[in-house]
GUFI-770333 format. One record per residue: residue in three letters; x, y, z of N, C-alpha, C in turn. Coordinates in steps of 0.2 Angstrom, whole numbers, plus 5000, padded with zeros to 4 digits. Atoms other than C-alpha are relative to their C-alpha. Last residue first. Example, Ala and Ser with C-alpha at 12.3 -4.5 7.8 and 13.67 -1.06 7.14 Angstrom:
! GUFI-770333
   res     nx     ny     nz    cax    cay    caz     cx     cy     cz
   SER   4996   4994   4999   5068   4995   5036   4996   5005   5003
   ALA   5004   4994   5000   5062   4978   5039   5004   5006   5000
! end
This chain:
! GUFI-770333
   res     nx     ny     nz    cax    cay    caz     cx     cy     cz
   UNK   4997   5000   5006   5256   5923   4593   5001   4991   4997
   UNK   5001   4998   5007   5243   5925   4602   5002   4999   4996
   UNK   5003   5005   5002   5249   5914   4617   4996   5003   4994
   UNK   4996   5007   5000   5265   5924   4620   4995   4994   4996
   UNK   5000   5003   5008   5255   5940   4615   5006   4994   4999
   UNK   5005   5001   5004   5246   5941   4630   5001   4997   4994
   UNK   5003   5006   4999   5261   5942   4641   4995   4997   4997
   UNK   4995   5004   5002   5269   5956   4631   4998   4993   5003
   UNK   5001   5002   5005   5252   5963   4634   5006   4995   4997
   UNK   5006   5004   4999   5251   5963   4654   5000   4997   4991
   UNK   5000   5006   4998   5270   5970   4654   4994   4993   4998
   UNK   4995   5004   5005   5265   5982   4642   5003   4994   5002
   UNK   5003   5002   5006   5251   5988   4653   5005   4998   4995
   UNK   5001   5006   5001   5261   5986   4668   4995   4999   4995
   UNK   4994   5007   4998   5274   5998   4662   4995   4994   5003
   UNK   4998   5003   5005   5258   6010   4656   5005   4994   5000
   UNK   5006   5003   5003   5250   6012   4672   5004   4996   4994
   UNK   5002   5006   4995   5267   6016   4682   4996   4996   4997
   UNK   4996   5004   5001   5272   6029   4669   5000   4992   5002
   UNK   4999   4999   5007   5256   6039   4668   5005   4993   4999
   UNK   5004   5005   5000   5257   6039   4688   4998   4997   4992
   UNK   4996   5007   4997   5275   6045   4686   4993   4997   5001
   UNK   4994   5002   5005   5268   6058   4670   5001   4993   5006
   UNK   5004   5002   5004   5254   6065   4681   5004   4995   4995
   UNK   5004   5005   4997   5264   6068   4695   4997   4996   4994
   UNK   4995   5006   4996   5276   6077   4685   4996   4995   5001
   UNK   4999   5005   5006   5261   6087   4676   5007   4994   5003
   UNK   5006   5006   4998   5257   6092   4694   5002   4995   4993
   UNK   5000   5008   4996   5276   6098   4695   4994   4997   5001
   UNK   4995   5005   5004   5275   6109   4678   5000   4993   5007
   UNK   5004   5005   5006   5257   6116   4683   5007   4994   4998
   UNK   5004   5007   4999   5265   6122   4699   4998   4997   4995
   UNK   4996   5004   4997   5277   6132   4689   4997   4994   5002
   UNK   4998   5004   5005   5264   6141   4680   5006   4995   5002
   UNK   5006   5006   5002   5257   6146   4697   5003   4997   4995
   UNK   5001   5005   4993   5271   6155   4701   4997   4995   4999
   UNK   4996   5005   5000   5274   6162   4686   5001   4995   5005
   UNK   4995   5000   5002   5259   6175   4687   5003   4993   4998
   UNK   4995   4997   4995   5246   6179   4699   5007   4998   4996
   UNK   4999   4993   5001   5232   6179   4685   5006   5002   5003
   UNK   5001   4997   4995   5230   6159   4682   5000   5008   5000
   UNK   5005   4992   5002   5228   6154   4665   4999   5005   5005
   UNK   4996   4997   5008   5242   6140   4666   4997   5006   5002
   UNK   4993   4997   4999   5238   6135   4685   5002   5006   4993
   UNK   5001   4996   4995   5219   6133   4683   5009   5004   5000
   UNK   5001   4990   5004   5225   6125   4667   4998   5004   5004
   UNK   4995   4998   5002   5235   6111   4680   4998   5006   4994
   UNK   4995   4996   4996   5221   6110   4689   5005   5004   4998
   UNK   5005   4993   5001   5208   6105   4674   5005   5004   5006
   UNK   4998   4996   5009   5221   6091   4669   4997   5007   5002
   UNK   4992   4997   5002   5224   6086   4688   4997   5002   4994
   UNK   4996   5005   5001   5203   6084   4694   5008   5003   4997
   UNK   5000   5005   4998   5193   6095   4702   5003   4993   4998
   UNK   4994   5004   5004   5198   6112   4697   5001   4993   5005
   UNK   4997   5004   4995   5183   6124   4700   5006   4994   4995
   UNK   4998   4996   4994   5171   6131   4688   5003   4993   5005
   UNK   4999   4994   5002   5167   6126   4669   5005   5005   5007
   UNK   4998   4996   4994   5166   6110   4671   5003   5004   4999
   UNK   5005   4999   4993   5159   6102   4657   4999   5003   5005
   UNK   5007   4997   5001   5169   6110   4643   4997   4997   5004
   UNK   5001   4990   4999   5185   6107   4653   4995   5002   4998
   UNK   5002   4998   4994   5179   6087   4657   5001   5008   4998
   UNK   5006   5002   4999   5178   6083   4638   4999   5005   5008
   UNK   5003   4996   5003   5196   6092   4634   4991   5001   5002
   UNK   5000   4992   4999   5206   6085   4647   4993   5002   4998
   UNK   5004   4995   5003   5208   6066   4647   4998   5008   5003
   UNK   4998   4995   5003   5223   6060   4654   4997   5004   4996
   UNK   4997   4995   4997   5216   6050   4667   5003   5006   4996
   UNK   5005   4997   4998   5202   6043   4656   5004   5005   5006
   UNK   5005   4998   5005   5214   6035   4644   4997   5007   5003
   UNK   4997   4996   5002   5227   6029   4657   4997   5006   4996
   UNK   4997   4997   4994   5213   6018   4665   5003   5009   4998
   UNK   5005   4997   4999   5207   6012   4649   5000   5006   5005
   UNK   5001   4997   5005   5223   6005   4646   4995   5007   5001
   UNK   4993   4997   4997   5226   5998   4664   4999   5006   4993
   UNK   5001   4997   4995   5209   5988   4659   5004   5006   5001
   UNK   5005   4996   5004   5215   5984   4643   4997   5004   5004
   UNK   4997   4996   5004   5230   5976   4651   4994   5005   4997
   UNK   4995   4997   4996   5220   5967   4664   5002   5006   4996
   UNK   5005   4995   4997   5208   5961   4650   5004   5005   5004
   UNK   5003   4993   5005   5223   5955   4642   4996   5004   5001
   UNK   4995   4994   5003   5231   5946   4654   4997   5007   4997
   UNK   5000   4997   4993   5214   5938   4661   5005   5007   4998
   UNK   5001   4991   5002   5211   5933   4643   5001   5004   5007
   UNK   4995   4998   5009   5220   5914   4642   4999   5010   5003
   UNK   4993   4998   4999   5215   5913   4663   5003   5001   4995
   UNK   5000   4993   4996   5196   5916   4658   5008   5000   5002
   UNK   5000   4994   5004   5197   5904   4643   5002   5005   5005
   UNK   4998   4999   5005   5204   5888   4650   5002   5009   4997
   UNK   4993   5001   5000   5203   5883   4667   5002   5000   4993
   UNK   4998   5000   4994   5184   5892   4671   5008   4998   5001
   UNK   5000   4992   4999   5179   5896   4653   5006   5000   5008
   UNK   4994   4995   5006   5183   5878   4648   5001   5006   5000
   UNK   4995   5001   4999   5174   5870   4663   5008   5004   4996
   UNK   4997   4997   4996   5160   5879   4660   5006   4999   5003
   UNK   5000   4992   5002   5157   5873   4644   5004   5006   5006
   UNK   5004   4997   5002   5161   5855   4651   5001   5007   4998
   UNK   5002   4992   4995   5175   5844   4654   4993   5003   4997
   UNK   5005   4999   4995   5175   5826   4647   4998   5007   5004
   UNK   4998   5002   4992   5193   5826   4642   4994   4999   5003
   UNK   4998   5009   5002   5185   5826   4622   5002   4997   5009
   UNK   5007   5002   5001   5175   5844   4627   5002   4992   5000
   UNK   5003   5001   4993   5192   5850   4634   4995   4998   5001
   UNK   4996   5005   4996   5199   5847   4618   4998   4998   5007
   UNK   5001   5008   5003   5186   5854   4608   5005   4995   5004
   UNK   5007   5003   4994   5185   5869   4620   4999   4995   4998
   UNK   4998   4999   4993   5205   5872   4614   4993   4998   5003
   UNK   4998   5007   4999   5202   5867   4595   5000   4999   5008
   UNK   5003   5003   4997   5192   5883   4595   5001   4992   5001
   UNK   5002   5009   5005   5206   5892   4597   4995   4997   5000
   UNK   5001   5005   4996   5204   5910   4607   4998   4994   4994
   UNK   4994   5004   4999   5211   5923   4597   4999   4994   5002
   UNK   4999   5001   5005   5195   5932   4594   5005   4995   4998
   UNK   5006   5003   5000   5194   5936   4612   4999   4995   4992
   UNK   5000   5006   4997   5210   5943   4611   4995   4994   5001
   UNK   4994   5004   5002   5208   5954   4597   5001   4994   5003
   UNK   5003   5004   5007   5191   5959   4603   5006   4995   4998
   UNK   5003   5009   4997   5199   5966   4619   4999   4996   4996
   UNK   4995   5003   4996   5207   5983   4613   5000   4993   5001
   UNK   4995   4998   5004   5194   5989   4599   5007   4996   5003
   UNK   5001   5005   5007   5181   5983   4610   5005   5000   4995
   UNK   4998   5007   4999   5190   5991   4625   4997   4995   4996
   UNK   4995   5002   5000   5189   6009   4615   5003   4991   5005
   UNK   4998   5001   5008   5172   6008   4611   5007   4997   5001
   UNK   5002   5007   5000   5168   6005   4630   5001   5000   4993
   UNK   4996   5006   4997   5179   6020   4635   4999   4992   4998
   UNK   4997   5005   5008   5171   6031   4620   5004   4996   5006
   UNK   5001   5000   5008   5154   6035   4628   5005   4998   4998
   UNK   5003   5005   5001   5160   6030   4647   4998   5000   4990
   UNK   4995   5002   5001   5169   6046   4648   4999   4993   4999
   UNK   4997   4999   5008   5153   6054   4643   5005   4997   4999
   UNK   5003   5003   5008   5144   6044   4656   5002   5002   4997
   UNK   4999   5007   4999   5157   6047   4672   4995   4998   4993
   UNK   4995   5003   5005   5159   6064   4670   5001   4995   4998
   UNK   5002   5000   5009   5143   6069   4678   5006   4998   4994
   UNK   5002   5006   5004   5152   6062   4694   4996   5000   4994
   UNK   4994   5007   5000   5163   6077   4695   4996   4992   4998
   UNK   4994   5001   4994   5152   6091   4692   5004   4990   4999
   UNK   4993   4993   5000   5144   6098   4677   5002   4999   5007
   UNK   4995   5000   5006   5132   6084   4674   5006   5005   5000
   UNK   4994   5005   4999   5125   6083   4691   5007   4999   4994
   UNK   4999   4999   5006   5114   6098   4690   5007   4996   5001
   UNK   4993   4999   5001   5106   6095   4708   5002   5000   4993
   UNK   4994   4998   4994   5096   6085   4719   5005   5004   4995
   UNK   5005   4997   4995   5080   6086   4705   5004   5003   5008
   UNK   4998   4996   4997   5091   6084   4691   4997   5002   5006
   UNK   4993   5002   4999   5084   6070   4681   5005   5004   5006
   UNK   4993   4994   4998   5068   6077   4684   5006   4997   5002
   UNK   4995   5002   4999   5053   6065   4679   5007   5005   5000
   UNK   4999   4997   4994   5036   6071   4676   5007   4998   5004
   UNK   5001   5004   4995   5033   6059   4662   5000   5002   5007
   UNK   5005   5007   5001   5030   6070   4648   4998   4996   5006
   UNK   5007   4997   5002   5036   6088   4653   4995   4993   4999
   UNK   5004   4996   4993   5052   6081   4664   4993   5003   4997
   UNK   5000   5003   4994   5057   6068   4653   4996   5002   5006
   UNK   5005   5002   5003   5055   6077   4637   4998   4995   5007
   UNK   5007   4996   5002   5065   6091   4645   4993   4996   4998
   UNK   5001   4998   4994   5080   6080   4650   4993   5004   4999
   UNK   5002   5004   4995   5080   6071   4635   4997   5002   5006
   UNK   5006   5002   5002   5081   6086   4624   4996   4995   5003
   UNK   5000   5006   5006   5093   6094   4636   4991   4999   4997
   UNK   5005   4999   5003   5089   6110   4647   5000   4996   4993
   UNK   5005   4998   4995   5098   6105   4661   4994   5002   4996
   UNK   4999   4994   4997   5109   6093   4649   4994   5003   5004
   UNK   5003   5000   4992   5104   6077   4646   5003   5008   5003
   UNK   5003   5008   4998   5104   6076   4626   4997   5001   5007
   UNK   5006   4997   5006   5111   6095   4619   4994   4993   5002
   UNK   5003   4996   4998   5123   6095   4635   4993   5000   4997
   UNK   5001   5002   4994   5128   6078   4631   4996   5004   5004
   UNK   5005   5005   5002   5131   6080   4613   4998   4999   5008
   UNK   5007   4997   5002   5139   6097   4618   4995   4996   5000
   UNK   5004   4996   4995   5153   6089   4628   4993   5003   4997
   UNK   5001   5004   4997   5157   6075   4615   4996   5003   5007
   UNK   5004   5002   5005   5161   6089   4602   4996   4995   5006
   UNK   5004   4996   5001   5172   6098   4616   4993   4997   4996
   UNK   4999   4993   5001   5182   6084   4618   4993   5003   4999
   UNK   4998   4996   4991   5179   6066   4615   5001   5008   4997
   UNK   5004   4996   4999   5175   6054   4599   4999   5003   5007
   UNK   4996   4993   5000   5190   6045   4597   4997   5006   5000
   UNK   4994   5001   4994   5185   6028   4604   5003   5007   4999
   UNK   5001   4998   4994   5168   6032   4594   5005   5002   5005
   UNK   5002   4991   5001   5174   6031   4577   4999   5003   5008
   UNK   4993   4996   5001   5184   6015   4580   4998   5009   5001
   UNK   4996   5001   4994   5169   6007   4590   5007   5003   4997
   UNK   5005   4997   4994   5155   6011   4576   5005   5001   5005
   UNK   4999   4993   5004   5167   6003   4562   4997   5004   5006
   UNK   4991   5000   5003   5169   5987   4572   5000   5008   4999
   UNK   4998   4998   4994   5150   5989   4578   5006   5001   5000
   UNK   5000   4992   4999   5146   5992   4559   5002   5001   5008
   UNK   4999   4995   5003   5154   5976   4553   5000   5007   5004
   UNK   4991   5000   4996   5151   5964   4567   5003   5006   4997
   UNK   5000   4997   4993   5130   5970   4563   5008   5000   5002
   UNK   5002   4993   4997   5133   5967   4545   5000   5004   5005
   UNK   5007   4998   5000   5142   5950   4543   5000   5007   5002
   UNK   5001   4994   5004   5160   5949   4538   4993   5001   5001
   UNK   4994   4995   5002   5166   5940   4554   4997   5007   4995
   UNK   4997   5000   5006   5151   5930   4558   5004   5007   4998
   UNK   5005   4998   5005   5142   5934   4575   5006   5000   4994
   UNK   5004   5007   5004   5149   5924   4591   4997   5001   4993
   UNK   4996   5007   5004   5164   5934   4592   4995   4995   5000
   UNK   4995   5000   5005   5153   5951   4595   5004   4994   4995
   UNK   5007   5001   5005   5142   5944   4608   5003   5001   4995
   UNK   5002   5007   4999   5160   5940   4619   4993   5001   4996
   UNK   4994   5003   5002   5167   5958   4614   4997   4993   5000
   UNK   5000   4997   5005   5151   5967   4622   5004   4997   4992
   UNK   5006   5005   5000   5153   5957   4637   4997   5001   4992
   UNK   4997   5006   5002   5173   5964   4636   4991   4996   4999
   UNK   4996   5001   5008   5165   5981   4632   5002   4993   5000
   UNK   5006   5000   5006   5151   5982   4646   5004   4998   4993
   UNK   5006   5007   5002   5165   5974   4658   4996   5001   4996
   UNK   4997   5005   5003   5180   5987   4654   4996   4992   4999
   UNK   5000   5001   5006   5170   6001   4653   5002   4992   4996
   UNK   5007   5002   5004   5164   5998   4670   5000   4998   4993
   UNK   5003   5006   4998   5180   5996   4677   4993   4998   4997
   UNK   4998   5005   5003   5188   6009   4668   4997   4994   5000
   UNK   5000   5002   5007   5176   6022   4671   5001   4994   4997
   UNK   5009   5001   5003   5176   6020   4688   4998   4998   4993
   UNK   5000   5008   4997   5196   6017   4691   4993   4999   4997
   UNK   4995   5004   5005   5199   6035   4681   4998   4994   5002
   UNK   5006   5002   5007   5184   6043   4690   5006   4997   4995
   UNK   5007   5002   5002   5192   6038   4705   4997   5001   4995
   UNK   4999   5006   5000   5212   6042   4700   4991   4995   5001
   UNK   4999   5003   5006   5206   6059   4695   5001   4991   5001
   UNK   5006   4997   5004   5196   6063   4711   5002   4997   4993
   UNK   5004   5006   4996   5212   6055   4722   4994   5001   4992
   UNK   4998   5006   5002   5223   6067   4711   4996   4994   5004
   UNK   5003   5000   5008   5213   6082   4714   5002   4993   4996
   UNK   5007   4999   4998   5212   6079   4735   4999   4998   4991
   UNK   5003   5008   4997   5231   6076   4734   4993   4998   4998
   UNK   4997   5004   5004   5234   6092   4725   4999   4992   5000
   UNK   5006   5000   5007   5220   6100   4737   5004   4998   4994
   UNK   5007   5005   5000   5229   6092   4752   4997   5002   4991
   UNK   5004   4997   4996   5248   6099   4746   4993   4997   5000
   UNK   5003   5002   4992   5259   6086   4743   4993   5002   5003
   UNK   5002   5007   5002   5262   6089   4723   4997   4996   5006
   UNK   5008   5001   5001   5263   6107   4730   5000   4994   4997
   UNK   5005   5003   4995   5279   6101   4739   4993   5003   4998
   UNK   5000   5007   4999   5290   6103   4725   4995   4998   5005
   UNK   5006   5001   5002   5290   6120   4720   4998   4994   5002
   UNK   5004   4996   4997   5304   6126   4729   4993   4998   5000
   UNK   5004   5004   4996   5315   6113   4724   4995   5001   5003
   UNK   5001   4999   4992   5325   6124   4712   4993   4995   5001
   UNK   5004   5007   4997   5335   6125   4697   4998   5002   5006
   UNK   4997   5004   4998   5339   6144   4689   4997   4993   5003
   UNK   4996   5003   5005   5333   6155   4676   5004   4994   5003
   UNK   4994   4996   5002   5324   6164   4689   5007   4999   4998
   UNK   5004   4993   4997   5314   6150   4695   5006   5005   4999
   UNK   4994   4995   5003   5317   6132   4687   4994   5007   5004
   UNK   4993   5001   4999   5309   6116   4692   5007   5006   4999
   UNK   5003   5001   4994   5291   6116   4687   5006   5002   5005
   UNK   5002   4993   4998   5294   6123   4671   4998   5000   5007
   UNK   4996   4995   4997   5305   6108   4668   4999   5005   5005
   UNK   4996   5003   4992   5292   6095   4669   5003   5005   5003
   UNK   5007   5000   4998   5280   6104   4654   5005   4999   5006
   UNK   4999   4994   4999   5299   6108   4644   4993   5001   5007
   UNK   4994   4997   4996   5303   6091   4646   4999   5006   5001
   UNK   4997   5003   4995   5288   6084   4641   5003   5004   5004
   UNK   5006   4996   4995   5284   6095   4628   5001   4999   5005
   UNK   4999   4993   4997   5301   6089   4621   4993   5004   5004
   UNK   4996   5001   4994   5297   6071   4622   5003   5007   5001
   UNK   4999   5005   4993   5282   6070   4614   5004   5004   5006
   UNK   5007   4999   4999   5278   6083   4599   4999   4995   5006
   UNK   5002   4993   5000   5296   6085   4594   4995   5002   5002
   UNK   4996   4994   4994   5304   6070   4601   4997   5007   4998
   UNK   5001   5002   4991   5291   6058   4595   5003   5006   5004
   UNK   5006   4999   4998   5288   6065   4577   5001   5001   5009
   UNK   5000   4990   4999   5307   6067   4574   4993   5001   5004
   UNK   4994   4997   4996   5308   6047   4577   4999   5008   5000
   UNK   5004   5002   4997   5292   6043   4566   5004   5002   5008
   UNK   5006   4994   5000   5300   6054   4552   4996   4998   5007
   UNK   4998   4994   4999   5317   6043   4556   4994   5007   5001
   UNK   5000   4997   4996   5312   6026   4556   5000   5008   5002
   UNK   5007   5000   4998   5312   6024   4539   4998   5002   5008
   UNK   5002   4994   5004   5330   6027   4539   4994   5000   5001
   UNK   5000   4996   4995   5332   6013   4550   4999   5005   4997
   UNK   5005   5001   4996   5324   6001   4537   5000   5005   5008
   UNK   5004   4998   5002   5337   6009   4524   4993   4998   5005
   UNK   5000   4994   5002   5351   6005   4533   4994   5003   4999
   UNK   4999   4997   4993   5347   5988   4539   4999   5008   5001
   UNK   5006   5002   4998   5344   5985   4521   4999   5003   5006
   UNK   5007   4996   5002   5359   5991   4516   4993   5001   5002
! end
């Protein structure tokens, strides 16, 4: 009876996953392989077209850059937070801020950057009028692919804090004491114990940040109104194109490519997190 009740508790979650994840995914991917009511593979070459490969490369580049920078900055912040008292005000403020900012994306984040460092943003105008510095002397880069790096880091760094801080806090003081007892120094502890133990958690968090950036859409869509430089924007362009169902089918094929990339990344993330759980438990 207890097993039945426990399984019954999974029904709402299962229904949610099926209705809002599995079914939309199947519809999106399936639209790329149907035409005139039947199955077709005619749209598959779109996945290997030069412009599609360019969009995937741009998405991978953007995701990798923001993931690496966000992981390094976030890990450094985690190391600093671990030295603070758990109930201290600064630690609690940073924890709370990270939880909020990790979800602060989309149009709100785009507007915040436009209002602060846009072509007529507050900081841009102050720098230009007071210091004579024009950050857009070589072009308004905020509305191009490189300009997405800063907004993405705004939610990548807090996400790294949320995911990596538990691993840093799980390092046991007894391990450092054992190294010191055996004659090792602080550097020996990190080289032989700390870093090897934290590496799977760090790499897992890095992959999570990559997946987070790779699947992000709203922030890029709000900042880049012209062109389809990354895959999510290319899917948008296919869906709102004026030439009919053929471009909608292309969107399904592009969605399949994104799902393949995300599956590979999340598989690696799952393996790394399983390895991390061995010593955290």
